[in-house]
C-alpha positions as CSV (number, residue, x, y, z in Angstrom):
1,M,-109.3,-89.0,107.3
2,G,-108.8,-91.7,104.7
3,L,-111.1,-93.9,103.5
4,Q,-109.7,-97.4,103.1
5,I,-111.7,-99.9,100.8
6,T,-111.2,-103.3,101.2
7,T,-112.8,-106.2,98.8
8,A,-116.6,-106.1,98.7
9,V,-119.0,-109.2,99.3
10,P,-122.0,-109.2,97.4
11,G,-125.6,-108.7,98.7
12,P,-127.2,-106.5,101.1
13,V,-126.3,-105.5,104.5
14,P,-127.9,-105.9,107.9
15,V,-127.3,-103.0,110.9
16,L,-127.2,-103.6,114.4
17,A,-127.0,-100.8,117.0
18,E,-127.5,-101.7,120.9
19,G,-127.2,-98.7,123.1
20,W,-124.7,-97.0,120.8
21,G,-123.0,-94.1,121.4
22,W,-120.2,-91.9,120.4
23,R,-118.8,-88.7,122.1
24,H,-116.3,-86.5,120.4
25,A,-112.8,-85.9,121.6
26,G,-112.9,-82.5,123.3
27,R,-116.9,-82.1,123.5
28,K,-118.6,-82.8,126.7
29,D,-121.9,-83.9,125.7
30,P,-122.2,-86.9,123.2
31,A,-123.1,-86.5,119.5
32,V,-125.2,-89.5,119.8
33,S,-126.4,-91.9,122.9
34,G,-128.2,-94.6,123.4
35,A,-129.4,-95.4,119.9
36,S,-130.5,-99.2,119.6
37,F,-132.3,-100.3,116.3
38,S,-132.0,-103.6,114.0
39,I,-132.2,-103.0,110.6
40,A,-132.5,-105.9,108.4
41,P,-130.7,-106.6,104.8
42,G,-132.4,-104.9,102.2
43,E,-134.3,-102.6,104.4
44,R,-134.7,-98.9,103.6
45,V,-134.5,-96.5,106.4
46,L,-135.2,-92.9,106.6
47,L,-132.9,-91.5,109.4
48,L,-134.3,-88.6,111.2
49,G,-133.7,-86.0,113.9
50,A,-133.4,-82.3,114.6
51,S,-130.4,-80.9,113.7
52,G,-127.9,-81.9,115.6
53,A,-129.1,-85.3,116.9
54,G,-126.0,-87.3,115.5
55,K,-127.1,-88.4,112.3
56,S,-124.1,-87.6,110.8
57,T,-122.3,-89.1,113.2
58,L,-124.0,-92.4,113.3
59,L,-124.3,-92.8,109.2
60,H,-119.9,-91.9,109.7
61,A,-120.2,-94.9,112.6
62,M,-121.8,-97.6,110.1
63,A,-119.3,-96.3,107.4
64,G,-116.6,-97.4,109.3
65,V,-114.7,-93.9,109.2
66,L,-115.8,-92.1,112.3
67,G,-112.6,-92.1,113.8
68,D,-109.7,-94.3,115.4
69,D,-108.9,-94.2,119.1
70,G,-108.6,-91.2,120.5
71,E,-110.4,-89.0,118.1
72,G,-113.6,-89.8,120.5
73,E,-115.4,-92.1,122.7
74,E,-117.6,-94.9,121.8
75,A,-120.4,-96.6,123.8
76,G,-122.6,-99.6,123.5
77,R,-122.4,-101.7,120.2
78,L,-122.8,-101.2,116.4
79,T,-121.9,-103.9,113.7
80,V,-122.0,-103.7,109.8
81,A,-122.8,-107.6,108.7
82,G,-122.0,-108.7,112.0
83,L,-118.8,-107.1,111.6
84,R,-117.3,-103.7,113.2
85,P,-118.0,-101.2,110.9
86,S,-113.9,-100.9,110.5
87,D,-114.0,-103.7,109.5
88,A,-116.8,-104.4,106.5
89,R,-115.8,-100.7,104.7
90,G,-116.0,-102.6,101.7
91,R,-119.5,-103.1,101.9
92,A,-120.9,-99.5,102.7
93,G,-121.0,-96.2,100.4
94,L,-121.3,-93.3,101.7
95,V,-122.3,-89.9,100.4
96,L,-120.7,-87.1,102.5
97,Q,-122.8,-83.8,103.6
98,D,-120.5,-82.1,101.9
99,P,-119.7,-83.5,98.7
100,E,-116.3,-81.6,98.1
101,S,-114.7,-83.3,100.9
102,Q,-114.9,-86.5,99.2
103,L,-113.4,-85.8,95.9
104,V,-110.1,-87.2,95.3
105,L,-109.1,-87.1,91.6
106,A,-108.9,-84.8,88.8
107,R,-111.4,-85.6,86.8
108,V,-115.1,-86.7,86.8
109,G,-114.8,-90.2,84.7
110,D,-111.9,-91.2,87.0
111,E,-113.5,-90.0,90.4
112,V,-116.5,-92.4,89.3
113,A,-114.0,-95.2,88.8
114,F,-111.9,-95.0,91.8
115,G,-114.1,-96.5,94.4
116,A,-114.8,-99.5,92.0
117,E,-111.3,-99.9,90.8
118,N,-110.1,-100.2,94.8
119,L,-112.9,-102.9,94.8
120,S,-110.9,-104.7,92.0
121,V,-114.0,-104.8,89.9
122,P,-113.2,-105.8,86.5
123,R,-111.7,-102.5,84.1
124,A,-114.4,-103.2,81.2
125,E,-117.1,-103.3,83.7
126,I,-115.5,-100.1,86.0
127,W,-116.4,-98.3,82.8
128,N,-119.7,-99.3,82.1
129,R,-120.8,-98.7,85.4
130,V,-119.0,-94.9,85.3
131,R,-121.6,-94.0,82.6
132,E,-124.7,-95.7,83.7
133,S,-124.0,-93.9,87.5
134,L,-123.5,-90.6,85.4
135,A,-126.5,-91.1,83.5
136,D,-128.5,-92.2,86.3
137,V,-127.8,-89.4,88.5
138,G,-128.1,-86.8,85.6
139,L,-124.8,-85.4,85.4
140,D,-124.0,-85.0,81.8
141,V,-120.3,-83.9,81.2
142,P,-117.7,-85.1,79.4
143,L,-115.9,-88.1,81.3
144,D,-112.6,-85.7,81.4
145,H,-114.3,-82.6,82.7
146,P,-112.3,-81.0,85.4
147,T,-114.4,-81.8,88.9
148,A,-112.7,-78.7,90.6
149,A,-115.0,-76.7,87.6
150,L,-118.0,-78.7,89.1
151,S,-120.8,-76.6,91.1
152,G,-121.9,-77.8,94.6
153,G,-124.8,-79.6,93.2
154,Q,-122.9,-81.0,90.7
155,K,-120.5,-82.4,93.1
156,Q,-123.3,-83.5,95.1
157,R,-124.6,-85.5,91.7
158,L,-120.5,-87.1,91.3
159,A,-120.4,-87.8,94.9
160,L,-123.5,-90.0,94.6
161,A,-122.3,-91.4,91.3
162,S,-119.1,-92.2,92.6
163,V,-120.8,-94.7,95.5
164,L,-123.3,-96.0,93.1
165,A,-120.6,-97.4,90.7
166,M,-119.2,-99.6,93.9
167,R,-122.5,-101.6,94.1
168,P,-122.4,-101.3,98.1
169,G,-124.4,-103.4,99.8
170,L,-125.0,-100.9,102.8
171,L,-126.0,-97.5,100.5
172,L,-125.6,-94.7,103.1
173,L,-126.4,-91.2,102.0
174,D,-126.5,-87.7,104.2
175,E,-128.7,-85.0,102.4
176,P,-128.2,-86.1,99.2
177,T,-130.6,-83.7,97.7
178,A,-129.9,-80.5,99.6
179,N,-127.8,-78.5,96.8
180,L,-129.9,-80.0,94.2
181,D,-132.3,-77.2,91.7
182,P,-135.8,-78.7,91.9
183,E,-135.8,-81.1,88.8
184,G,-132.4,-82.9,89.9
185,V,-133.9,-83.7,93.5
186,P,-136.8,-86.5,92.0
187,E,-134.4,-87.5,89.1
188,V,-131.5,-88.6,92.1
189,R,-134.1,-90.1,94.1
190,D,-134.9,-92.0,91.5
191,A,-131.6,-93.3,90.3
192,V,-131.2,-94.6,93.8
193,A,-134.6,-96.5,94.4
194,R,-133.5,-97.9,90.3
195,V,-130.2,-99.0,92.0
196,L,-132.0,-100.6,95.3
197,D,-134.7,-102.2,92.8
198,S,-131.1,-104.1,90.8
199,T,-129.1,-104.8,94.0
200,G,-131.6,-105.4,96.9
201,A,-128.7,-102.9,98.7
202,T,-129.9,-101.6,102.1
203,L,-130.6,-97.9,102.5
204,V,-130.0,-95.3,105.5
205,V,-130.5,-91.8,103.8
206,V,-130.8,-88.7,106.2
207,E,-132.8,-86.0,104.6
208,H,-134.6,-82.9,106.5
209,R,-137.1,-83.1,103.7
210,V,-139.2,-86.1,104.9
211,A,-141.9,-86.2,101.6
212,V,-138.7,-86.4,99.1
213,W,-138.2,-90.1,100.3
214,A,-141.2,-91.2,102.1
215,D,-142.3,-93.0,99.3
216,V,-139.1,-95.1,98.8
217,V,-138.3,-96.1,102.5
218,D,-140.0,-98.5,103.7
219,R,-139.1,-97.5,107.5
220,V,-138.3,-94.1,109.7
221,I,-136.3,-94.1,112.3
222,V,-136.4,-90.6,114.8
223,L,-132.9,-89.8,116.8
224,A,-134.2,-87.6,119.9
225,A,-131.6,-84.7,120.3
226,G,-131.4,-85.6,124.0
227,G,-130.0,-89.3,123.0
228,G,-132.1,-92.0,122.0
229,M,-135.0,-92.6,119.7
230,L,-138.0,-90.4,119.4
231,A,-140.0,-92.7,116.6
232,D,-139.1,-95.8,115.0
233,G,-142.2,-97.5,112.1
234,P,-143.2,-97.6,108.9
235,P,-144.2,-94.1,107.6
236,A,-147.3,-94.1,107.4
237,K,-147.5,-94.4,111.3
238,V,-144.5,-92.4,112.0
239,L,-145.5,-89.8,109.7
240,A,-149.2,-89.6,109.7
241,E,-150.0,-90.8,113.4
242,R,-151.3,-87.2,115.1
243,A,-149.6,-87.9,118.5
244,T,-146.0,-88.8,116.7
245,R,-146.7,-86.0,114.2
246,A,-147.1,-83.5,117.1
247,R,-143.6,-84.8,119.1
248,L,-141.7,-84.7,115.8
249,A,-142.8,-81.3,114.1
250,E,-141.9,-80.1,117.8
251,A,-138.6,-81.5,117.9
252,G,-137.9,-79.5,114.6
253,V,-138.5,-82.8,111.9
254,W,-139.9,-81.6,108.8
255,V,-143.5,-83.2,109.0
256,P,-145.0,-83.2,105.7
257,G,-148.3,-81.1,105.4
258,H,-146.4,-79.1,108.6
259,T,-145.2,-75.6,108.2
260,P,-143.0,-73.7,110.9
261,R,-145.0,-71.1,112.4
262,L,-142.6,-67.3,111.7
263,K,-143.5,-63.9,113.4
264,L,-141.9,-61.5,110.4
265,P,-141.1,-58.0,111.1
266,A,-143.1,-55.9,108.5
267,A,-141.0,-55.9,105.2
268,P,-140.1,-52.3,104.5
269,A,-140.3,-50.7,101.3
270,P,-136.5,-51.1,99.4
271,G,-134.0,-48.2,99.5
272,G,-131.7,-47.0,97.3
273,P,-128.8,-48.9,95.8
274,L,-126.1,-50.2,97.8
275,L,-124.2,-51.8,95.0
276,Q,-124.6,-51.9,91.2
277,A,-123.7,-54.1,88.4
278,V,-124.0,-53.2,84.7
279,G,-123.1,-55.3,81.6
280,L,-121.6,-57.7,84.5
281,D,-119.9,-60.7,83.0
282,V,-118.8,-63.5,85.7
283,A,-116.5,-66.4,85.4
284,R,-115.2,-69.1,87.3
285,S,-111.5,-68.4,87.2
286,R,-109.2,-65.9,85.0
287,K,-108.6,-69.0,82.6
288,T,-112.2,-69.8,81.9
289,G,-114.8,-68.1,79.8
290,P,-117.7,-66.1,81.3
291,V,-120.6,-68.7,82.8
292,L,-123.1,-65.3,82.6
293,R,-122.7,-62.2,80.3
294,G,-124.7,-58.9,80.4
295,V,-125.7,-58.8,84.3
296,D,-127.3,-55.8,85.5
297,V,-128.6,-55.7,88.8
298,D,-129.1,-53.5,91.8
299,L,-128.5,-54.6,95.3
300,L,-131.0,-52.2,97.4
301,S,-131.2,-51.8,101.2
302,G,-133.7,-53.2,103.0
303,Q,-134.3,-55.8,100.5
304,A,-134.1,-59.8,99.9
305,L,-132.8,-60.9,96.8
306,S,-132.2,-64.4,96.3
307,I,-130.6,-65.8,93.3
308,T,-132.6,-68.9,92.0
309,G,-131.5,-71.7,88.9
310,P,-130.3,-75.0,88.1
311,N,-127.1,-76.1,89.2
312,G,-124.0,-75.4,87.1
313,A,-125.8,-71.9,85.8
314,G,-123.3,-69.6,87.8
315,K,-125.2,-68.4,91.3
316,S,-122.7,-69.0,93.3
317,T,-120.1,-67.6,90.8
318,L,-122.5,-64.5,90.5
319,A,-123.1,-64.1,94.4
320,L,-118.7,-64.0,95.0
321,T,-118.3,-61.4,92.1
322,L,-121.1,-59.2,93.8
323,G,-119.1,-60.2,96.8
324,G,-116.1,-58.8,95.8
325,L,-114.1,-62.0,95.9
326,L,-113.6,-62.7,92.2
327,A,-113.1,-59.8,89.8
328,P,-115.9,-59.6,86.3
329,S,-114.5,-60.4,83.4
330,R,-116.3,-57.6,82.3
331,G,-118.2,-54.4,83.1
332,E,-119.0,-52.3,86.0
333,L,-119.8,-53.8,89.5
334,T,-119.6,-50.4,91.6
335,A,-120.4,-49.4,95.3
336,T,-122.5,-46.1,95.8
337,P,-121.2,-43.5,98.6
338,A,-123.8,-45.5,101.0
339,L,-121.7,-48.7,100.7
340,H,-117.6,-47.5,100.3
341,R,-117.8,-44.8,102.4
342,G,-114.6,-43.5,101.3
343,A,-113.3,-46.7,100.0
344,A,-112.5,-47.6,96.1
345,Q,-115.6,-47.5,94.4
346,S,-115.0,-51.2,93.0
347,P,-115.6,-54.0,95.7
348,V,-112.9,-56.3,94.4
349,K,-110.4,-53.1,95.0
350,W,-111.3,-53.2,98.8
351,K,-108.6,-54.9,101.7
352,S,-110.2,-57.6,104.0
353,A,-111.0,-55.7,106.7
354,Q,-113.1,-53.2,104.5
355,L,-114.8,-55.9,102.5
356,V,-116.2,-57.9,105.5
357,A,-117.1,-54.6,107.4
358,R,-119.5,-54.2,104.1
359,I,-120.4,-56.9,102.7
360,G,-120.1,-60.6,104.4
361,C,-120.3,-63.7,102.9
362,V,-121.4,-67.2,103.5
363,F,-119.9,-70.2,101.5
364,Q,-121.5,-73.0,100.1
365,E,-118.9,-75.0,102.0
366,P,-119.0,-73.6,105.5
367,E,-115.4,-74.9,106.8
368,H,-114.2,-73.0,103.7
369,Q,-114.0,-70.0,106.5
370,F,-113.3,-71.4,109.5
371,L,-110.3,-69.8,111.1
372,T,-110.1,-70.9,115.0
373,S,-110.3,-73.5,117.2
374,T,-113.5,-73.1,118.9
375,V,-117.0,-71.7,117.9
376,L,-116.9,-69.1,120.8
377,D,-113.4,-67.4,118.9
378,E,-115.1,-68.0,115.7
379,L,-118.2,-65.6,116.5
380,E,-116.0,-63.5,118.0
381,F,-113.0,-63.1,115.2
382,G,-114.8,-60.8,113.1
383,P,-116.2,-58.5,115.5
384,R,-112.9,-58.0,117.6
385,R,-110.1,-58.4,115.0
386,V,-112.0,-56.4,111.9
387,A,-114.7,-54.2,113.6
388,K,-112.8,-53.5,116.8
389,L,-115.5,-53.2,118.4
390,P,-115.4,-52.8,122.5
391,E,-115.4,-55.8,124.6
392,A,-118.3,-55.6,126.2
393,V,-120.2,-54.8,122.6
394,V,-118.4,-58.0,121.3
395,R,-119.8,-60.4,124.1
396,Q,-123.5,-59.0,124.1
397,R,-123.5,-59.3,120.0
398,V,-121.8,-62.5,120.0
399,D,-124.4,-64.3,123.2
400,T,-127.6,-62.9,121.1
401,I,-126.6,-64.5,117.9
402,A,-125.2,-67.6,119.6
403,E,-128.6,-67.8,121.1
404,R,-131.0,-67.1,117.9
405,L,-128.9,-70.0,116.0
406,R,-128.7,-72.3,118.9
407,L,-125.1,-72.2,119.6
408,T,-124.7,-71.7,122.8
409,R,-124.3,-75.2,124.0
410,L,-121.4,-75.2,121.2
411,L,-119.1,-72.8,122.0
412,Q,-116.2,-74.4,123.1
413,A,-116.6,-77.1,120.5
414,N,-114.3,-77.3,117.6
415,P,-116.1,-76.2,114.6
416,F,-115.1,-78.9,112.4
417,T,-116.5,-81.4,114.6
418,L,-120.2,-79.7,113.9
419,S,-123.0,-81.5,112.3
420,G,-123.7,-79.9,108.6
421,G,-126.6,-77.9,109.9
422,E,-124.1,-76.5,112.8
423,K,-121.7,-75.6,110.6
424,R,-124.1,-73.6,108.4
425,R,-125.6,-71.6,111.4
426,L,-122.1,-71.5,112.2
427,S,-121.0,-70.1,109.4
428,V,-124.1,-67.4,108.9
429,A,-123.2,-66.1,112.7
430,T,-119.8,-65.6,111.9
431,M,-120.8,-62.8,109.3
432,L,-123.9,-61.7,111.1
433,A,-121.3,-60.9,114.5
434,T,-119.5,-58.3,111.9
435,S,-123.2,-56.4,110.9
436,P,-122.3,-55.9,107.0
437,D,-124.7,-53.9,105.2
438,I,-124.8,-56.6,102.1
439,L,-125.2,-60.4,103.3
440,M,-124.2,-63.0,100.6
441,L,-125.7,-66.1,101.3
442,D,-124.9,-69.3,99.2
443,E,-127.6,-72.0,100.5
444,P,-128.5,-70.6,103.7
445,T,-130.6,-73.0,105.1
446,F,-128.4,-76.1,104.3
447,G,-129.0,-78.9,106.9
448,Q,-131.5,-76.8,108.8
449,D,-134.3,-78.6,110.9
450,A,-137.9,-77.0,110.6
451,N,-137.3,-75.1,113.8
452,T,-134.1,-73.9,113.0
453,W,-135.2,-73.0,109.5
454,A,-137.9,-70.9,111.0
455,E,-135.5,-69.0,113.5
456,L,-133.1,-68.2,110.4
457,V,-135.6,-66.8,108.1
458,T,-137.0,-64.6,111.3
459,L,-133.1,-63.3,111.9
460,L,-132.7,-62.5,108.0
461,A,-136.2,-61.0,107.7
462,E,-135.2,-58.9,110.7
463,L,-131.9,-57.8,108.9
464,V,-133.8,-56.5,106.2
465,A,-136.3,-54.9,108.1
466,D,-133.4,-52.8,109.7
467,G,-132.2,-51.7,106.1
468,K,-129.9,-54.3,105.4
469,S,-129.2,-56.0,102.0
470,V,-129.6,-59.7,102.1
471,V,-128.6,-61.7,99.1
472,S,-129.2,-65.6,99.1
473,V,-128.3,-68.3,96.4
474,T,-130.8,-71.3,97.0
475,H,-133.3,-73.6,95.7
476,D,-135.5,-73.1,98.8
477,A,-138.6,-72.7,97.4
478,D,-140.0,-71.9,100.9
479,F,-137.2,-70.0,102.2
480,T,-137.5,-67.4,99.2
481,A,-141.4,-66.9,99.3
482,A,-141.2,-66.8,103.2
483,L,-138.4,-64.2,103.0
484,G,-140.0,-62.1,100.1
485,G,-138.1,-59.4,98.2
486,A,-137.1,-60.3,94.8
487,A,-135.7,-63.0,92.9
488,V,-133.3,-63.1,89.7
489,R,-133.2,-66.6,87.8
490,V,-129.8,-67.8,86.9
491,A,-130.1,-69.9,83.5
492,G,-128.7,-70.0,79.6
493,G,-125.7,-68.0,80.6
494,G,-127.7,-64.5,81.6
495,V,-130.1,-63.4,84.5
496,Q,-133.5,-63.4,84.1
497,P,-135.4,-59.8,85.1
498,V,-136.0,-59.1,88.6
499,Q,-139.3,-60.9,89.8
500,T,-141.0,-58.9,92.8
501,L,-142.3,-61.4,95.5
502,R,-144.9,-61.0,98.2
503,R,-143.9,-63.1,101.5
504,A,-145.6,-66.1,101.8
505,A,-148.7,-66.0,104.4
């Protein structure tokens, strides 16, 4: 879907919704229904709701990029600056939940300049904005740096810088800090606050972790999963009032000071190694030099391993290499007999059917691994075509996983129409359905509300208790503490020693 940009009109933008709703084509239930609110020019709003409540759909609608006739069914009325959103596209800037889907050009500087160029900003002013925006979001790379060489977190910073350079009157942010390292979260939030202070722009930000934005916004709007509004008011009232907090927590909203309840199985003693890396150098491609050198790590049965570290350090590259999807630049990656079971010792030499039955990889961008047109077909694809399980076993396994990860009502939906959190759960579920010995997850808790987060942690802990190896690339400290096991930190071109963790009480 192309983004059309028209000449911008300066100044903050009001938004009005009157019983607004949207149903995606081919879906039985609406993504949003009964949304009614008025956002004043310059107001700063935190938009909350359970995973799948329609937050991203509403942001896309405000930006005027939701879809043309035939792509869905609209109800009620939604206006931006008194206009249909599609007629006010130059006044809104949207940072998508998946930043990679928003990248257009090959070089960082050109990417940040693109929106401002389309708004006819003078050339000299454009490049001043480019440098300012990159500095504001903490993306310290040359202007000619390839956008394809950025990590997921760096792409998220780039997408935000590109929108900030446009100086929109309405700034729409969809999980803007979800893939950032802990140090980058306040940096990016403060950059947004500075832009708002200088431009007076209206802000609507979606973020599951409420505490990040609670001091920046002056209003909280909560969408109810079944339609309508669950809460609307100042942060101090919505997030502090006991009765409201209880309703939000029950709905899965990340209420500050409230921790989801977990009932985890006892953590087993780690078993023997399944995969061993010795002196491993890893690179993003054969044309680039190693991002990590001399990695020594064992993946053990019955153990969770979290890979942490700053954006761009090489966490995802390490996971893809351990998962057999990238060839090591140097060193040895060897599967033990318990894992290779007669196949080659090196995972990178395995055929796809051999690989997915032994190591399941969940990518940082969920859409990269979707193959079919319905959620049900996606879940059944691995166990039916790869594992070649009997039909009764396939159905039982798929039904159980879909129920655990709250995908049952979405079985006939197109995977590409799901919310970001739903896509993430589906990507995890497709790998779980093949029951691999090692599960490799990149940012598994992205886009999850408190309830789905707790269910995902519980399910992964059960896998560990069953003797599986669960490896997670993550910035989520709560997830790492809850799952326990061990952790390594990737930084400075290497991997720091393994740290043994205890599960958080």
